[in-house]
N, C-alpha and C positions, 0 to 999 in steps of 0.2 A: 504494500500500500504506500503510495507516495506521501511524503511528509509535507505538511503545510507549515513551512518555517515561519511565516508571518505571525501565526498565532502563538509561537513559542518565544518570540523576542521579548525581552524585558520591557516594561512600560517606558523606561527612560529612553529607549532607542527611538521613540516617536519624536524626540526633540533633537536627535542627531541629524545633521544635514551635511552634505558635501561642501567643502570650501569652494566658493566661487573662484578663488584665485588658483587653487590646485587644479580645478577643472579647466580653467583657461590655459594653464601651462601646457596641457595636452595639445591645445590648438596652436599654441605659439611655436611648436616644433616644426610647423610647416615652412617650406622654403619661402623666402622673401617676407616672412612675417616679422614685423617690428613690434616688440612687446614692451609696453610700459606697465604690464599687469602685475608681475611678481615683485617680491621684495628682495630680489637676488643681488648680492654684491657683485662687483666686477671681477670675473674670474681671472683676467689677465694680471691682476695685482695680488693674487693669492701668493703667499710666500712658499712656493713649492720647494725650492732648494733648501730653505731653512727647515721646512718640515721633514725633508729627506734626511738632513743631517741629524735632526733631533730624533727621528725614528731609528736611525742607525745607532746613535749613541745609547738610546734606551735598550735596544735589543742586545747591543754589545755588553753593556754594563749591568743591565737589570732584566735580561731576557726572561728567565723563569718567572720572576715576579710580575713582569708586564703581561704575561700570557696566562696568569692565574686569576682565580676569583679574588675579590678584594672586599673591603668594608663598604657598607651601604653609604656611609657618610661621604666617602670619597677619599682620594689620595691625599694624605695629610700635608705633604709639602705644597700641593696646589691649593689646599684650603688655607694654609698659612699665607701664601702669596695673596690670595683674595682678601683675607682679613687685613693685611697690611695696606692694600691698595684701594679698598672700597671707600673708606671715609676716614682719613687720617685724624680728623678732629674727634672721632669717637673711639671708645674702647670696644673693639670687636675681637673675639677669640675665634680660632679655627673651629671650635666647637659650635659656634653660631652659624657655621657654613654647611650647607648640603649641596653637593655637586649633583646636577640633574642631567638627564639626556635631552638637552635643549631646553629653552624657556617654555616650550609648549608642555613638556612634562611637568615643569614647575607649576604652571597654571592648573594642570589637571590634578596634581597632588594637593594643591591648596583647595580646589573645589571638593576633592574627596574628603578632606578632613574638616572642612568648615560648613559646607552648604547642605542644608536639608531641603526637601521639596517645599517650595513656597517662600524660602528665605529671600529677602530683598538685598540686592547689591546696588550701590550707587556707582554709576559709570558716566563717562563723558558721552555726549552725543555730537558727532559720531565717536565710536570707540573701536578698539582693535578687534577685528573679526575673529582672530585666533582665540582671544579670551572668551568671546561668546561661544565659540565651538567647545572650549574646555568646560565652561560652566553650565551650558544648556543641559547636558545629560543628567546633571544633579538637580535639575528642575528649579533653577534659580528664577526669580523675578527681578526685573530691572527698574530702577528709578534713574532715569536719564536726566542729566544736568546739561543744559546747552553750553556750547563753547563758541568762542570767536577767535580772532587772530592773536589773542593773548592767552589762549587756553581755556580751561574750564571757567565758566562765569561763576565765581565763588559767591557772588551776591545772591545767586539763586540756589545755593547749596543747602541753606538751613532748612527750608521746607522738606527737602529730601531726607535730611537727617532726622527730622521729626517723625518720619515714617518708620523709625527703628530698624534701619538696615543692619545686616550682619557685617558688611565690609564696604569699604570704598576702594574701587579699582581705578587707577589712573596711570597714564603714560605721559608724564609731564614734560619730557624733553624730546623735541623733534618727533612729536606724536605720530604714530601710525594709526589713522591714515592721513592726517591733515598736514603734518610737518611742523605744526606750531609748537611753541614752548611756553609753558606756564610761567608767568612773571614771578619775580621774587615776592612782590606784595601779595599776589594770589596764593602762592605757596604758603606764606605765613598765615593767611586767612584760612586756608584749607586745614592746616595743622591745628590752628586754634579752635576751629569749629569741631573738628574730629575729636580732639581731646575733651572739649566741653561736653560732647554727647557720648563719649566713651566708645567711639567706633574705630577699629583698626584700619590702617591704610595699607594697601598693596601698591608699592611703587615699582612699575615695570620700566626699567631703564636700559632697554636694548640698544639705544642709539646714542647715549650720552657722550661717548668718546668721539663721535663723528662731528664735532663742532668745527666749522671752518670759517666762522664769522661771529663777531660779538664776544662779549665777556661771559665766562662760565657762571652759572647760577648754582648756589648750593643745592644739593640733593634734598628731597623731602626727608629722607632718612636723617640727614644732618640737622635740618631745621627742627625736626621732631625731638631731637636730643635722645638721651639714653639714661635710664637709671643704671646703676652699676651693681653687679652682683658677682664679686670675686673676679673682676676683670672681664666679665662676659657682657655682651649687649643685652639689654632688657627693655627695649623701647616698644612703642606701639606701632611702628612702621615695619612692614615686611618688605624687603627689597629684593628685586630680581635683576640679574644682568647675565651677559652671555659673551662667549667668544665667537659667535656666529658672524658678527659684523666686523670683527677686527682680525681674527686669525683665519677661520674657515668654517662655513656652516656644516660641512661634511663631518667635522669632528663631533657634532651634536653634544656640545658641552656648555652648560650654563650653571648658575648657582642661585641659591636662596640664602639671604641673611635674615635671621629671625631669632627671637629669644629661645633659650635652651628648651623650654617646655614645648614650644611649637616645633622645633627641630626634631625632638624625640618622636612626636606624633607623625611628622612628615617621613621620618626614617621608616616607621612601621608601614606607612602607606606605600613607600617606594619598594620595600621588601616584597610586597605583594604584586608589584608591577614588573620589576626587572632585576631585583636583588641589588644591583649597583650599576652605575654607568661604566662604560668600557674602561678597564684599567689601562690598557695600551694607549688609548686616546688621551686619557688624563695625564699620563706620564710624558707623552709627546708634547702636549700643551705646556706642561710645566717646564720641560727642557727648553721650549721655544721662548718662554717669557722670563725665565728666572734671571737671565743676565742682561735684561733691559732691551731685548730685541723689539718687543711690542711698542715701546716708546719711540724707537727708531722708525718703525713701520707705519705708525699712525699718521705722520705728516704726509706720507705718500698717498694713503687712502684719502685723506682730507683734500689734498690738492686735486686728485682726479675727480672726486665727487663735486667739489666746488666748480670746477670747469664745466662739468656736465649740467649742474644746476643752472649756471649762467647761460649755457647754450639753450636749455629748455625754456628759461624765462624769456630770452630774446625771441625764440621761435614762436612762443605763445603770443607775444606782443605783435609779431608780424602777421600771424596767420589766423588768430582767433578773433571773432567779432567783438566790438567794443562793449557789448552787453555782458560779456563773460568776465568773471573775476577769478583770481587764483591767489594762493598764499605764496609767500616768499620766505622759505625756511632758512634758518641760519646753520643748518646741519642736517644730518640724517639721510634718508633715501627717498622721500616722497614730497610731493606737493598736491594741493587739493584745489579742484576746479569747481566753481559754481556756474552752471550753464545759464543761458538766457531763460526767462520765464517761458514755460510751456514745452521745454525740451527735456526729455527724460534720458538719463544716462543708460537705463536698461534698454530703452527703445533705440538709442543711438548705437549700441554695441554691435548688433548684427551687420549694420552698414559699415561700421568701422572694420570689423573682421573681414568683410568682403573686400575692403580696400587694403587688407593685410596690415592692419595696425590694431593692437589690443590695449585695453585699459580695464580697470575694475570699476563698475558702477558703484556709486556711493551708498545707495539705499540699503545694501546688505550690512552696512556698518552702523545702522541705527536700530537698536534692539526693539524699540517700540514703534517703529515706522517713521517715515520721513526721509528727507534727503534724495527725493526722486530726481532732482535736477543737479546732482553732483556726481563727480567721479574722482578717482585717485590715479595719479600718474607717478610712476617710479622713474627716476633719472639715473640711477647708479649702474644699471646693467647694460644699457645701450651705449654705443659709441657716440661721440658728438655728431658724426655724419648721419648715423641712424636716427638720432634725436631730431635733427633738422628735417629729415625726410619724413619721419613718422608724424611729427606735429603738423607738417604741411599736409599730409594725407588726412589727418584728423580734422584739420581746419576746413578742408574741402568738403568732407562728409558733413561737418556741422553746418557749413553754408548751405548745402543741399537741403538739410533738414529744416533750416530756417526759411528757405525759399518755398518749401511746401506748406 
C-alpha cells in the first residue's frame, strides 16, 4: 500500500517554505544570467592559497586530531580567538562561545531553545529571510517594527515590547536585506527599551567587518554592557557572527556569544543536531586567523566591494526611472530598491529573468506582509562589467513595465 507522506509530516512543517533566494540560485546557473539575487561573496578574492597552507599545516601537525570527533562547544583555540576579538571592551570567556555550522545553524538552535508555538518575536520590517526560515518551524509570531535609512525606527518599538515578546531579533549593521545601519542613538534606545521591558536581544552581525565607508559604531553587545561572573559574559544580548563573509562560506563556521546558562542549553540542542561543527574546518580557520592574516585580508575585501557598490549606484542612477529610490550602504553586500508606485517586485521578476538578470523581490522579507514594490540587489558577487550590464537590463525591463 503506498504511503501518504503528507499526513505523516509534523505540524511544524506546514510553516516550512523554500528560500526564494536558494530557488533563484538554480536559475542563475544558466548561461548569460547576471545575478544580483544571492548573498554570495566574490569568489575571486577567496584566500585559496592561504587556506591550502593552513590545511597542510593542520594535517601535518595535528592530523589525527583534525580528523577526529571533537567537543560540541568547538575548538578551544578558535573560541579563545573569538573571545579576544569580538568586543575588547567586554569580559568574554571562551566558555561564552559556541562554534556553529554557519549562522543559519545558530539561528535554528536559538529558535529550538527559546521559541514555543505562538511566542512573539520583535523583528525589523523588512528582516533577514534566513531568520524567518529558522524561526517559522517553531511557530513563532512576529511583531514587525518598521525601518528607514537609519535602521529600525526605535520610536515605534515600545508598543511592540508591550506585546510581551520573547526576543528581539535585529541585524543592525549593513542589514540584510536593506544594507542600512542602525544609528548609535537608535542602538542606545533599543538597548534601553529592551532592558526596561526585560527582553533579550539577538544581534546578528554577519557583515560588521565589511565597512568600507564611515566610522564604526559600537556593537549592541557592547552598548548593552555585561554583568561579570568570574570573568564570563553575563549580559542580555546574544551575539552572532561568522567567517562566511571574511574567510569563506564553504567553511560553514560561525559563532554565538551568550551567557554560560544559554551556552549550556545551546550545546545540548547542537548535540542533537550534528554533535559538533567540523573539527578540520575549525582548525583550518584558526590557523588562517591566528597570526593576523584576516586583518590583512579584510582591506582587500572592502576595496573590491566598495568599487562594486559604486558601480551599482552609478548604474542605478543612469538606468532606473526617477521615481525609484535605493539605499546607499556604507558596507556589506546589499542595497534595497523601492520601485515606483504600482510596480510589484514579484511581478517584475519573470520579465527580468527573461532578460537574464535576477534579483530577490522584497515582499518575502516582510513577515506580516508588505513590501510589494521593493527588491534586494547584491553587489558583491558580480563583476563591475556584469553590474553595469545587469542594471541596464533591469532598467529596460522596469521601463517596459512602467510603459504598460
